[in-house]
Backbone as CSV, one residue per row, in Angstrom:
resi,resn,N_x,N_y,N_z,CA_x,CA_y,CA_z,C_x,C_y,C_z
1,UNK,149.301,93.217,76.940,148.710,94.165,75.948,147.791,93.319,75.115
2,UNK,146.553,93.815,75.041,145.427,93.080,74.282,145.234,93.862,72.922
3,UNK,145.758,93.211,71.862,145.371,93.866,70.548,144.978,92.775,69.668
4,UNK,144.721,93.031,68.375,144.448,91.942,67.435,145.512,91.003,67.027
5,UNK,146.600,91.452,67.426,147.724,90.547,67.083,148.575,90.156,68.307
6,UNK,149.526,89.180,68.097,150.400,88.585,69.187,151.558,89.522,69.292
7,UNK,151.561,90.308,70.286,152.722,91.196,70.506,153.290,91.109,71.899
8,UNK,153.173,89.784,72.398,153.461,89.559,73.674,154.891,89.846,73.970
9,UNK,155.773,90.060,72.997,157.138,90.415,73.460,157.282,91.844,73.922
10,UNK,156.234,92.827,73.703,156.356,94.025,74.053,155.984,94.254,75.410
11,UNK,156.615,95.258,76.162,156.268,95.658,77.413,155.515,96.902,77.311
12,UNK,154.066,96.931,77.358,153.266,97.996,77.164,152.573,98.331,78.433
13,UNK,152.088,99.625,78.435,151.543,100.180,79.562,150.102,100.828,79.047
14,UNK,148.951,100.283,79.526,147.643,100.958,79.178,147.575,102.434,79.582
15,UNK,147.673,103.325,78.855,147.729,104.698,79.240,146.244,105.215,79.361
16,UNK,145.338,104.915,78.442,144.119,105.381,78.306,143.111,104.457,77.883
17,UNK,141.777,104.595,78.260,140.894,103.595,77.548,139.479,104.473,77.578
18,UNK,138.733,104.184,76.578,137.359,104.717,76.493,136.510,103.612,76.003
19,UNK,135.395,104.035,75.766,134.490,103.172,74.923,134.903,102.920,73.441
20,UNK,135.632,103.814,72.919,136.057,103.977,71.522,137.432,103.606,71.219
21,UNK,138.246,103.789,72.315,139.789,103.596,72.057,140.416,102.881,73.268
22,UNK,141.641,102.238,72.884,142.512,101.721,73.984,143.878,102.498,73.447
23,UNK,144.651,103.024,74.378,146.005,103.542,74.053,147.090,102.911,74.927
24,UNK,148.084,102.485,74.268,149.064,101.835,74.990,150.385,102.596,74.645
25,UNK,151.270,102.598,75.709,152.709,103.173,75.592,153.608,102.007,75.855
26,UNK,154.785,102.091,74.985,155.708,101.041,75.272,156.541,101.677,76.381
27,UNK,157.042,100.867,77.204,157.703,101.163,78.435,159.169,101.812,78.051
28,UNK,159.492,101.737,76.858,160.824,102.445,76.430,160.516,103.835,75.931
29,UNK,159.250,104.307,75.876,158.674,105.587,75.470,158.999,105.984,74.017
30,UNK,159.049,104.903,73.188,159.496,105.145,71.846,158.185,105.248,70.788
31,UNK,157.154,104.759,71.382,155.866,104.923,70.661,154.615,104.514,71.362
32,UNK,153.578,105.078,70.885,152.179,104.652,71.325,151.310,104.042,70.353
33,UNK,150.500,103.115,70.834,149.549,102.516,69.926,148.045,102.880,70.451
34,UNK,147.453,103.378,69.425,146.009,103.762,69.716,145.114,102.914,68.835
35,UNK,144.354,102.153,69.425,143.483,101.047,68.806,141.973,101.646,68.824
36,UNK,141.453,101.800,67.651,139.919,101.972,67.640,139.211,100.776,68.080
37,UNK,138.124,100.814,68.732,137.475,99.596,69.265,135.933,99.464,68.610
38,UNK,135.672,100.413,67.909,134.223,100.453,67.506,134.230,100.721,65.876
39,UNK,133.022,100.427,65.376,132.977,100.619,63.726,132.789,102.086,63.426
40,UNK,132.461,102.859,64.384,132.264,104.502,64.065,132.823,105.118,65.356
41,UNK,133.406,106.325,65.039,133.967,107.166,66.112,133.335,108.575,66.187
42,UNK,132.523,108.820,67.087,132.006,110.080,66.967,132.944,111.261,67.103
43,UNK,132.736,112.323,66.386,133.944,113.238,66.263,134.330,113.860,67.690
44,UNK,133.347,114.199,68.445,133.623,114.885,69.628,134.473,113.918,70.680
45,UNK,134.084,112.711,70.693,134.614,111.750,71.323,136.143,111.517,70.976
46,UNK,136.233,111.532,69.617,137.553,111.376,69.019,138.450,112.545,69.352
47,UNK,137.948,113.652,69.076,138.772,114.975,69.501,139.206,114.894,70.971
48,UNK,138.089,114.604,71.936,138.472,114.535,73.447,139.551,113.594,73.743
49,UNK,139.473,112.318,73.210,140.474,111.286,73.539,141.886,111.678,73.070
50,UNK,141.820,112.198,71.823,143.303,112.657,71.341,143.727,113.895,71.989
51,UNK,142.893,114.784,72.456,143.323,115.969,73.175,143.948,115.416,74.662
52,UNK,143.373,114.325,75.214,143.796,113.831,76.392,145.028,112.927,76.393
53,UNK,145.307,112.578,75.022,146.632,111.867,74.753,147.709,112.860,74.688
54,UNK,147.382,113.970,74.269,148.508,115.027,73.895,149.553,115.248,75.173
55,UNK,149.207,115.443,76.431,150.131,115.699,77.411,151.011,114.227,77.605
56,UNK,150.367,113.185,77.486,151.101,111.966,77.619,152.247,111.816,76.624
57,UNK,151.842,112.151,75.321,152.773,112.124,74.224,154.001,113.096,74.472
58,UNK,153.575,114.307,75.057,154.550,115.344,75.192,155.440,114.858,76.453
59,UNK,154.845,114.470,77.531,155.635,114.109,78.749,156.645,112.976,78.381
60,UNK,156.287,111.995,77.646,157.102,110.920,77.356,157.929,111.129,76.017
61,UNK,157.772,112.155,75.456,158.511,112.502,74.240,158.453,111.436,73.191
62,UNK,157.021,111.117,72.955,156.894,110.107,72.016,157.174,110.651,70.528
63,UNK,157.746,109.842,69.830,158.243,110.161,68.363,157.332,109.380,67.307
64,UNK,156.721,108.290,67.720,155.942,107.370,66.799,154.667,107.038,67.255
65,UNK,153.614,107.355,66.512,152.150,107.178,66.846,151.660,106.141,65.972
66,UNK,151.250,105.073,66.503,150.618,103.984,65.719,149.150,103.976,65.955
67,UNK,148.411,104.020,64.743,146.909,104.225,64.808,146.277,102.962,64.107
68,UNK,145.686,102.179,65.018,145.151,100.861,64.492,143.632,101.150,64.147
69,UNK,143.249,101.342,62.941,141.893,101.728,62.772,141.086,100.499,62.195
70,UNK,141.419,99.390,62.263,140.871,98.078,61.657,139.477,97.917,61.993
71,UNK,138.998,98.322,63.195,137.524,98.288,63.525,136.637,99.108,62.726
72,UNK,137.115,100.109,62.108,136.290,101.185,61.499,135.444,100.747,60.267
73,UNK,134.299,101.170,60.140,133.450,100.809,59.030,132.805,102.200,58.568
74,UNK,133.248,103.315,59.006,132.694,104.730,58.565,134.000,105.622,58.486
75,UNK,133.899,106.361,57.471,134.958,107.439,57.166,134.330,108.847,57.468
76,UNK,134.912,109.654,58.033,134.380,111.100,58.311,135.596,112.004,58.054
77,UNK,135.341,112.674,57.013,136.422,113.686,56.305,136.642,114.859,57.377
78,UNK,135.677,115.469,58.045,135.988,116.496,59.015,136.943,116.085,60.211
79,UNK,136.537,114.800,60.532,137.490,114.343,61.718,138.939,114.103,61.275
80,UNK,139.143,113.598,60.018,140.493,113.466,59.350,141.080,114.763,59.282
81,UNK,140.405,115.876,58.895,140.986,117.041,58.670,141.442,117.665,60.083
82,UNK,140.774,117.488,61.056,140.947,118.008,62.352,142.179,117.331,62.762
83,UNK,142.325,115.952,62.753,143.314,115.060,63.175,144.689,115.547,62.520
84,UNK,144.599,115.857,61.213,145.833,116.373,60.566,146.166,117.661,60.781
85,UNK,145.437,118.645,60.603,145.861,120.083,60.577,145.837,120.712,61.984
86,UNK,145.207,119.997,63.017,145.169,120.515,64.295,145.975,119.743,65.241
87,UNK,145.622,118.373,65.399,146.365,117.519,66.360,147.805,117.150,65.860
88,UNK,148.002,116.849,64.653,149.289,116.472,64.300,150.192,117.620,64.238
89,UNK,149.637,118.856,63.882,150.424,120.123,63.855,150.885,120.403,65.224
90,UNK,149.892,120.383,66.227,150.262,120.688,67.608,151.460,119.690,68.194
91,UNK,151.411,118.580,67.683,152.380,117.597,68.330,153.643,117.588,67.500
92,UNK,153.643,118.012,66.398,154.931,118.055,65.432,156.118,118.810,66.189
93,UNK,155.772,119.813,66.846,156.830,120.743,67.438,157.357,119.862,68.726
94,UNK,156.680,119.003,69.244,157.009,118.186,70.418,157.744,116.946,69.958
95,UNK,157.999,116.647,68.577,158.683,115.644,68.239,158.105,114.309,67.647
96,UNK,156.657,114.467,67.727,155.890,113.405,67.014,155.817,113.680,65.570
97,UNK,156.677,113.022,64.783,156.651,113.139,63.362,156.378,111.901,62.676
98,UNK,156.397,110.672,63.310,156.349,109.423,62.709,154.932,108.802,62.950
99,UNK,154.103,108.560,62.037,152.750,108.116,62.101,152.663,106.804,61.233
100,UNK,152.250,105.816,61.962,151.961,104.444,61.328,150.477,104.228,61.446
101,UNK,149.872,103.869,60.297,148.408,103.551,60.410,148.075,102.064,59.796
102,UNK,147.212,101.517,60.408,146.614,100.255,59.902,145.151,100.556,59.488
103,UNK,144.757,100.396,58.365,143.476,100.742,57.882,142.613,99.436,57.699
104,UNK,141.182,99.512,57.825,140.385,98.452,57.581,140.740,97.715,56.164
105,UNK,140.427,96.625,55.999,140.699,95.985,54.767,140.051,96.503,53.528
106,UNK,138.782,97.013,53.711,137.774,97.537,52.667,138.484,98.446,51.757
107,UNK,138.544,98.079,50.474,139.084,98.971,49.481,138.485,100.403,49.517
108,UNK,137.239,100.501,49.647,136.614,101.849,49.757,137.148,102.731,50.901
109,UNK,137.452,102.195,51.910,138.005,102.934,53.088,139.383,103.484,52.734
110,UNK,140.222,102.646,52.281,141.556,103.162,51.781,141.510,104.184,50.575
111,UNK,140.463,104.147,49.827,140.198,105.283,48.744,139.724,106.531,49.459
112,UNK,138.981,106.298,50.379,138.349,107.428,51.106,139.490,108.261,51.910
113,UNK,140.447,107.494,52.440,141.471,108.145,53.206,142.444,108.688,52.159
114,UNK,142.677,108.279,50.953,143.603,108.815,49.894,142.888,110.107,49.372
115,UNK,141.703,110.088,49.125,140.930,111.181,48.719,140.780,112.301,49.841
116,UNK,140.611,111.769,51.015,140.590,112.813,52.194,141.973,113.602,52.380
117,UNK,143.033,112.835,52.173,144.342,113.478,52.342,144.638,114.526,51.108
118,UNK,144.217,114.017,49.986,144.300,114.968,48.925,143.585,116.204,49.108
119,UNK,142.434,116.112,49.645,141.629,117.292,49.893,142.327,118.096,51.070
120,UNK,142.702,117.571,51.907,143.414,118.393,52.899,144.589,119.158,52.381
121,UNK,145.451,118.388,51.458,146.473,119.001,50.960,146.174,120.224,50.199
122,UNK,145.148,119.889,49.376,144.639,121.102,48.521,144.078,122.313,49.333
123,UNK,143.199,121.933,50.440,142.590,123.075,51.219,143.658,123.704,52.234
124,UNK,144.786,123.029,52.491,145.783,123.499,53.433,147.243,123.428,52.832
125,UNK,147.433,124.280,51.858,148.766,124.151,51.212,149.978,124.363,52.073
126,UNK,149.726,125.150,53.081,150.954,125.540,53.879,151.183,124.460,54.994
127,UNK,150.238,123.463,55.035,150.569,122.448,56.101,151.846,121.624,55.725
128,UNK,152.766,121.385,56.685,154.033,120.914,56.481,154.024,119.315,56.265
129,UNK,153.395,118.703,55.372,153.265,117.220,55.115,154.751,116.809,54.908
130,UNK,155.661,117.511,54.278,156.987,117.000,54.183,157.616,116.729,55.422
131,UNK,157.220,117.198,56.651,157.862,117.022,57.936,157.412,115.826,58.660
132,UNK,156.381,115.108,58.012,155.741,114.090,58.658,156.159,112.728,57.849
133,UNK,156.440,111.686,58.659,156.606,110.342,58.056,155.404,109.587,58.285
134,UNK,154.492,109.521,57.265,153.267,108.838,57.395,153.312,107.456,56.519
135,UNK,153.087,106.318,57.069,153.066,105.136,56.318,151.906,104.234,56.710
136,UNK,151.632,103.322,55.794,150.424,102.538,56.129,150.958,101.126,56.027
137,UNK,150.486,100.225,57.056,150.990,98.904,57.131,149.744,97.985,57.414
138,UNK,149.906,96.816,57.482,148.967,95.826,57.728,149.038,95.057,59.097
139,UNK,149.913,95.399,59.937,150.092,94.756,61.290,150.825,95.743,62.106
140,UNK,150.605,95.540,63.454,151.333,96.230,64.510,152.774,96.147,64.451
141,UNK,153.096,94.734,64.294,154.528,94.440,64.233,155.269,95.330,63.307
142,UNK,154.612,95.385,61.945,155.209,96.209,60.960,155.438,97.778,61.220
143,UNK,154.215,98.118,61.846,154.214,99.633,62.195,155.388,99.703,63.242
144,UNK,155.726,98.977,64.138,156.572,99.114,65.186,158.055,98.914,64.456
145,UNK,158.175,98.054,63.546,159.492,97.841,62.887,159.920,98.895,61.954
146,UNK,158.927,99.698,61.316,159.253,100.446,60.291,158.909,102.001,60.684
């Protein structure tokens, strides 16, 4: 597995790859790691890649999704909203409820994510945020551990 960290003890399988992402599944089927590869993710490519991951997540009954966004240098609220209210909702019923994220170090990006989530909560008050376990960490190892 090639990531920004030493995770050599993991037995990972490269499930998918594109110009913008790499997606690994651990061989025990307990989690998937999706790593962004570029500073900007075009919304249509983002949606297409995540839709292609959906059957893999369902087939392997993945319950934890780790999204490593450290390469990003752009934030796009409509993409975040789709990711929450459509993609996460669709997979929640399949058992994917644990989401771990690694954000870029830039403070403005973290603030944009916080503001974006607050906006989603306000505009989608019926979305079941309480059924999701979403946490942010600084390393893949911590995302796997918690």
